[in-house]
C-alpha positions in Angstrom: -66.1 -15.6 -16.4 -68.3 -18.6 -16.9 -66.0 -21.8 -18.2 -66.8 -23.2 -21.2 -68.5 -26.6 -21.1 -67.5 -29.3 -23.2 -69.8 -32.5 -24.6 -69.0 -35.6 -26.1 -70.6 -35.7 -29.5 -68.9 -38.6 -31.4 -67.5 -42.2 -30.9 -65.2 -44.4 -32.3 -63.5 -47.8 -31.6 -61.9 -51.1 -32.7 -61.7 -53.4 -30.0 -61.4 -57.7 -29.1 -65.1 -57.3 -29.0 -65.9 -55.5 -32.2 -64.7 -53.6 -35.2 -67.2 -50.2 -34.2 -68.5 -49.0 -31.3 -72.3 -50.7 -31.6 -70.8 -54.2 -32.0 -68.3 -53.4 -29.2 -71.0 -52.1 -26.6 -73.4 -54.9 -27.9 -70.6 -57.6 -26.9 -69.7 -55.9 -23.7 -73.2 -55.7 -22.5 -74.1 -59.5 -23.3 -70.7 -60.2 -21.3 -69.1 -61.8 -24.1 -65.2 -61.7 -24.1 -62.7 -60.8 -26.4 -59.6 -62.9 -25.6 -58.6 -65.7 -27.3 -55.6 -68.0 -28.0 -53.1 -66.6 -30.3 -52.2 -68.4 -33.6 -48.9 -66.7 -34.4 -46.0 -69.5 -34.6 -43.8 -67.0 -32.2 -46.6 -67.5 -29.7 -45.1 -70.7 -28.4 -41.8 -69.1 -27.9 -43.2 -67.2 -24.8 -44.8 -68.3 -21.2 -48.7 -66.7 -22.1 -50.2 -67.5 -25.2 -53.6 -65.6 -24.8 -54.6 -62.1 -25.5 -57.8 -59.7 -26.4 -56.7 -59.3 -30.4 -59.0 -56.9 -32.2 -62.0 -58.5 -33.6 -61.9 -56.8 -37.3 -58.5 -56.8 -38.7 -57.6 -53.1 -40.3 -56.8 -55.2 -43.8 -60.8 -55.4 -43.5 -61.7 -51.8 -43.6 -58.6 -50.4 -44.5 -57.1 -49.5 -48.6 -53.5 -52.2 -48.1 -51.7 -49.1 -50.0 -52.6 -46.8 -46.7 -51.6 -50.0 -44.2 -48.4 -49.8 -45.6 -47.3 -46.6 -44.4 -48.8 -47.2 -40.9 -48.1 -48.8 -38.0 -50.8 -51.5 -36.4 -51.6 -49.0 -33.8 -51.6 -45.9 -36.2 -54.4 -47.8 -37.9 -56.3 -48.3 -34.9 -56.4 -44.7 -34.4 -57.5 -43.6 -37.9 -59.7 -46.3 -38.0 -61.5 -45.7 -34.4 -61.0 -41.4 -35.6 -63.0 -42.0 -38.6 -66.1 -43.2 -37.1 -65.7 -40.7 -34.6 -65.8 -38.2 -36.8 -68.7 -39.9 -39.0 -70.6 -40.1 -36.1 -70.1 -36.3 -35.0 -71.5 -35.6 -38.8 -68.4 -35.0 -39.8 -68.7 -31.0 -38.5 -67.5 -27.9 -40.7 -65.0 -26.4 -38.7 -62.3 -23.6 -38.9 -59.6 -25.9 -38.9 -57.2 -23.6 -36.8 -60.0 -24.4 -34.2 -59.8 -28.3 -34.7 -57.2 -30.0 -32.5 -56.0 -34.0 -32.2 -55.0 -35.3 -28.8 -54.3 -39.3 -29.2 -52.1 -41.0 -26.8 -50.2 -44.1 -26.8 -48.6 -45.9 -24.0 -45.6 -47.4 -26.2 -46.3 -46.7 -29.7 -45.3 -48.1 -33.0 -43.1 -51.3 -30.9 -44.1 -53.6 -33.5 -42.8 -51.5 -36.0 -39.6 -51.2 -34.2 -39.2 -55.1 -34.0 -40.1 -55.8 -37.2 -37.9 -53.9 -38.7 -34.6 -54.6 -36.7 -35.5 -58.3 -37.5 -35.8 -57.2 -41.2 -32.2 -54.9 -40.4 -30.5 -58.3 -39.6 -31.3 -60.8 -41.2 -31.5 -58.3 -44.7 -29.4 -55.3 -44.2 -29.9 -52.0 -44.1 -31.6 -51.3 -47.5 -34.4 -53.1 -46.6 -35.1 -50.7 -43.7 -38.9 -49.2 -44.7 -38.2 -45.5 -45.0 -41.7 -45.4 -43.3 -40.0 -46.7 -39.9 -39.6 -43.4 -38.0 -42.7 -42.2 -38.8 -44.4 -45.4 -37.9 -42.8 -46.3 -34.6 -43.0 -42.7 -33.2 -45.3 -42.5 -30.2 -47.3 -39.6 -31.8 -47.7 -41.3 -34.9 -51.2 -42.4 -34.4 -52.4 -38.6 -33.0 -50.3 -37.3 -36.2 -51.8 -39.4 -38.8 -55.4 -38.2 -37.7 -54.3 -35.0 -37.3 -53.2 -34.6 -40.4 -56.0 -36.7 -42.1 -58.7 -33.9 -40.8 -55.8 -31.0 -41.2 -56.3 -29.9 -37.7 -54.3 -27.0 -37.1 -55.2 -25.8 -33.4 -52.6 -28.8 -31.9 -52.0 -32.3 -32.4 -50.7 -34.2 -29.0 -49.2 -37.2 -27.1 -49.5 -37.4 -23.6 -47.6 -40.7 -22.4 -48.5 -41.7 -19.2 -48.1 -45.6 -19.5 -51.6 -47.6 -18.9 -52.9 -44.1 -17.7 -52.4 -42.3 -21.4 -55.7 -42.6 -22.9 -57.0 -41.0 -20.1 -54.9 -38.5 -19.7 -55.1 -37.4 -23.3 -59.2 -37.2 -23.3 -58.8 -34.5 -20.1 -56.1 -32.8 -21.9 -58.5 -32.3 -24.7 -60.9 -31.3 -22.4 -58.6 -28.4 -21.1 -57.9 -27.4 -24.7 -61.7 -26.5 -25.5 -62.5 -25.0 -21.8 -59.4 -22.7 -22.4 -60.7 -21.6 -25.8 -57.6 -23.0 -27.3 -60.0 -24.8 -29.8 -63.8 -25.8 -30.5 -63.6 -29.5 -31.4 -60.9 -31.8 -30.5 -60.5 -35.7 -31.7 -59.1 -37.5 -28.8 -58.5 -40.9 -27.0 -56.2 -43.8 -27.0 -54.6 -46.7 -28.6 -52.0 -49.9 -28.7 -50.9 -52.2 -30.3 -48.4 -54.2 -28.4 -49.4 -57.7 -29.0 -46.1 -59.1 -29.8 -43.7 -61.6 -28.3 -41.0 -58.8 -26.6 -43.5 -57.1 -24.7 -45.5 -60.2 -24.1 -42.6 -61.8 -23.0 -41.9 -58.8 -20.8 -44.4 -58.6 -18.8 -44.4 -62.1 -18.3 -40.9 -61.7 -16.8 -42.6 -59.2 -14.5 -45.1 -61.6 -13.5 -47.6 -59.4 -14.6 -49.8 -61.9 -17.2 -52.3 -64.0 -16.2 -50.8 -67.8 -17.3 -54.4 -69.2 -17.9 -53.3 -70.7 -21.5 -56.0 -73.5 -21.1 -59.0 -71.1 -20.5 -58.6 -67.6 -22.5 -62.2 -66.2 -22.2 -61.8 -66.7 -18.3 -58.2 -65.4 -17.7 -59.4 -62.0 -17.2 -61.2 -62.0 -14.1 -60.8 -58.3 -12.0 -61.8 -58.7 -8.4 -61.8 -62.4 -8.5 -59.9 -64.4 -5.6 -58.3 -66.6 -8.0 -57.0 -63.6 -10.3 -53.5 -64.1 -11.7 -52.9 -61.0 -13.9 -54.0 -59.2 -16.6 -54.6 -60.1 -20.4 -53.1 -58.2 -23.1 -55.3 -56.7 -25.4 -55.2 -54.0 -28.3 -57.3 -51.6 -30.0 -58.7 -48.3 -29.2 -61.1 -45.5 -28.6 -61.7 -42.3 -29.6 -64.3 -39.3 -28.7 -65.0 -36.2 -30.4 -65.1 -33.4 -27.6 -66.5 -30.1 -28.5 -67.1 -27.0 -26.9 -71.1 -27.1 -25.8 -72.7 -23.9 -27.6 -70.4 -24.7 -31.0 -72.0 -28.3 -30.6 -75.7 -27.0 -30.0 -75.5 -24.1 -32.8 -74.7 -26.7 -35.8 -77.2 -29.1 -34.2 -75.1 -32.1 -33.0 -76.1 -35.1 -31.1 -74.5 -34.6 -27.5 -74.0 -37.8 -25.7 -72.8 -36.6 -22.2 -70.6 -33.9 -20.5 -67.1 -34.2 -19.6 -66.9 -31.7 -16.4 -64.0 -32.7 -14.8 -60.5 -34.6 -14.7 -58.4 -35.4 -11.3 -54.5 -35.8 -12.2 -52.4 -37.6 -9.3 -48.9 -39.5 -8.9 -48.1 -42.1 -6.0 -44.1 -41.2 -5.7 -44.1 -44.6 -5.1 -43.0 -47.4 -7.3 -42.3 -47.9 -11.0 -44.6 -50.6 -11.3 -46.6 -51.0 -8.1 -49.6 -49.4 -7.1 -49.3 -47.5 -3.6 -51.0 -50.1 -1.2 -52.8 -47.0 0.7 -54.3 -45.7 -2.5 -53.5 -41.9 -1.3 -53.3 -40.9 -4.7 -56.4 -42.2 -6.2 -58.1 -41.1 -3.8 -57.1 -37.7 -4.3 -57.1 -38.0 -8.1 -61.2 -38.8 -7.4 -61.2 -35.8 -5.2 -59.7 -33.8 -7.5 -62.1 -34.9 -10.3 -65.2 -34.1 -8.4 -64.4 -30.7 -7.8 -63.3 -29.8 -10.8 -66.8 -30.9 -12.0 -68.7 -29.5 -9.3 -69.8 -33.0 -8.0 -70.4 -34.5 -4.7 -69.7 -38.4 -4.4 -73.7 -38.5 -4.1 -74.0 -37.5 -7.7 -71.7 -40.5 -8.8 -73.9 -43.7 -9.8 -71.5 -45.7 -12.2 -67.5 -46.0 -12.3 -65.4 -47.8 -15.1 -62.5 -48.9 -12.7 -59.0 -49.6 -14.3 -59.2 -52.9 -12.5 -56.6 -55.3 -14.2 -56.9 -58.5 -12.9 -54.0 -58.3 -10.6 -53.5 -59.5 -7.3 -52.2 -56.3 -5.6 -53.6 -53.2 -8.2 -57.5 -54.3 -7.5 -57.6 -54.2 -3.9 -55.8 -51.6 -3.8 -57.9 -49.4 -6.0 -60.7 -51.1 -4.3 -59.9 -49.8 -0.6 -59.1 -46.4 -2.7 -63.0 -46.4 -4.1 -64.0 -47.6 -0.8 -62.4 -44.4 1.2 -62.8 -41.7 -1.8 -66.4 -42.0 -2.0 -67.0 -43.0 1.5 -70.9 -44.0 2.9 -71.9 -43.1 -1.0 -70.0 -46.3 -2.4 -72.9 -48.3 -1.8 -74.6 -46.8 -4.5 -72.0 -46.7 -7.2 -72.4 -49.2 -9.7 -68.6 -50.2 -10.3 -67.8 -52.0 -13.7 -64.8 -53.8 -14.2 -64.6 -54.3 -18.3 -61.6 -55.4 -18.5 -63.1 -58.6 -17.8 -64.0 -58.9 -21.4 -61.8 -56.4 -23.4 -57.9 -57.4 -21.8 -56.0 -54.6 -20.9 -55.1 -51.9 -24.0 -52.8 -50.1 -22.1 -52.4 -47.0 -23.6 -55.5 -47.5 -25.3 -57.6 -48.6 -21.5 -58.8 -45.0 -20.2 -60.0 -44.2 -24.2 -62.2 -46.9 -24.8 -63.5 -47.0 -21.4 -64.5 -43.4 -21.8 -66.3 -44.7 -24.8 -68.2 -47.4 -22.3 -69.0 -44.8 -20.4 -70.4 -42.6 -22.3 -72.8 -45.6 -23.8 -73.5 -46.6 -20.2 -74.8 -42.7 -19.3 -76.3 -42.1 -22.5 -78.6 -45.8 -22.6 -78.4 -45.9 -18.7 -77.0 -49.0 -18.6 -73.3 -50.4 -16.4 -71.6 -53.0 -18.2 -71.2 -56.3 -16.2 -67.9 -57.8 -14.8 -68.2 -61.4 -16.1 -65.4 -64.3 -14.4 -66.1 -63.4 -10.5 -66.4 -66.4 -9.4 -65.3 -65.8 -6.1 -65.3 -62.2 -5.0 -61.9 -61.0 -3.4 -63.6 -60.7 0.1 -60.7 -57.4 0.6 -62.9 -55.7 -2.4 -65.9 -54.0 -0.6 -67.1 -52.1 -3.5 -70.1 -52.8 -5.1 -69.1 -54.8 -8.7 -71.5 -55.4 -11.3 -72.0 -58.9 -11.3 -72.1 -60.5 -14.9 -75.2 -59.1 -16.2 -76.0 -55.2 -17.0 -77.4 -53.3 -14.2 -80.2 -50.4 -14.9 -78.6 -46.8 -13.9 -81.0 -44.1 -12.4 -83.0 -42.1 -14.5 -82.8 -38.1 -14.0 -79.3 -36.0 -13.8 -76.4 -38.6 -13.0 -72.5 -38.5 -13.0 -70.1 -41.5 -14.1 -66.6 -42.1 -13.2 -63.3 -43.5 -15.5 -60.3 -44.5 -13.6 -57.1 -45.3 -15.1 -53.6 -45.7 -13.4 -50.2 -46.3 -15.1 -46.4 -47.7 -14.2 -44.8 -44.6 -13.1 -47.7 -43.8 -10.5 -49.8 -41.8 -12.7 -53.5 -41.8 -11.5 -56.4 -40.0 -13.9 -59.9 -39.7 -13.3 -62.5 -38.3 -15.6 -65.7 -37.2 -14.7 -68.7 -37.3 -16.8 -72.7 -36.4 -16.4 -75.8 -37.2 -18.2 -76.7 -34.2 -20.6 
């Protein structure tokens, strides 16, 4: 039986670069950074005082009453999903054939911490009755599912920084397996808060370039010193191809495969030999029916950590072989920071836009390319992609040794 094909028919985002897809993509191509100094009072109490805050606050686009019952991560999901759904044409679909898969690596951590402070300072009767629905990791997916009245299934895969990509792969499989015709999917994160940042800093995972925020995230640069925490999220509408064609939908690209592996190595560090990443790439290509020669673009996980960037770059070189020389590799976290569970989702939005517009985004802040990095990294200017039928990969990896690679092709 012919496998059901899955296409992207809607895009939505709220990021440190812009409040929607158009502004985020425009800023990305212009090489702008969304990282800035934090002005919250608590920032002075922790070692790192920079982050990629979203460019447009939810209060600018949402009703205050609605916001009160939603964690910040849930607000991001609703905002991005509304944009994606509208972009897809607000399709008329059987609700039993409509699903939602939206991930978060941490969930409503700001709600948890804020409500605990209220409990300690004011007492139990002042704790919000919305606390549990706001802090649960499936809250973003649940709220989008409720708004759309989705009945084919609402799911939340959690795999740390690979969560957003894993959600999109899961959504693809739901459509392939005939569980749904349309899935609203992606990932969000809202963890710019004293405790998560202090914890990441204690691990020596964050950049300490507090005096130079826009240049702090520098994947593949020899002087990189850690990632910059970002917030926001990306949502895509996936749809079965014939269903999309029947309603005259705009089709951005086709999602054609995924590769899932685990390292079995360390809770936080990547396996230096990159074998798990190599297998994930091989599985994604096989699932997609592609060869390494078909791939012309790749959005790397590339967080700007000393060990992680080299391990991934070496794995890419090994997995793609001689064909790595014609793959334009972009590291967009140089501009957005690292959105954790939202990273793979917003980078999927960027991959889809890259295929649509035939343009690979730049990687900023590379003053001195690490000599151990032998892949073809796109520099500080966008690079045109070839005409014809082309393919691209999106890499996402997470604490715990999770490896997710998604494969897309032009349509």
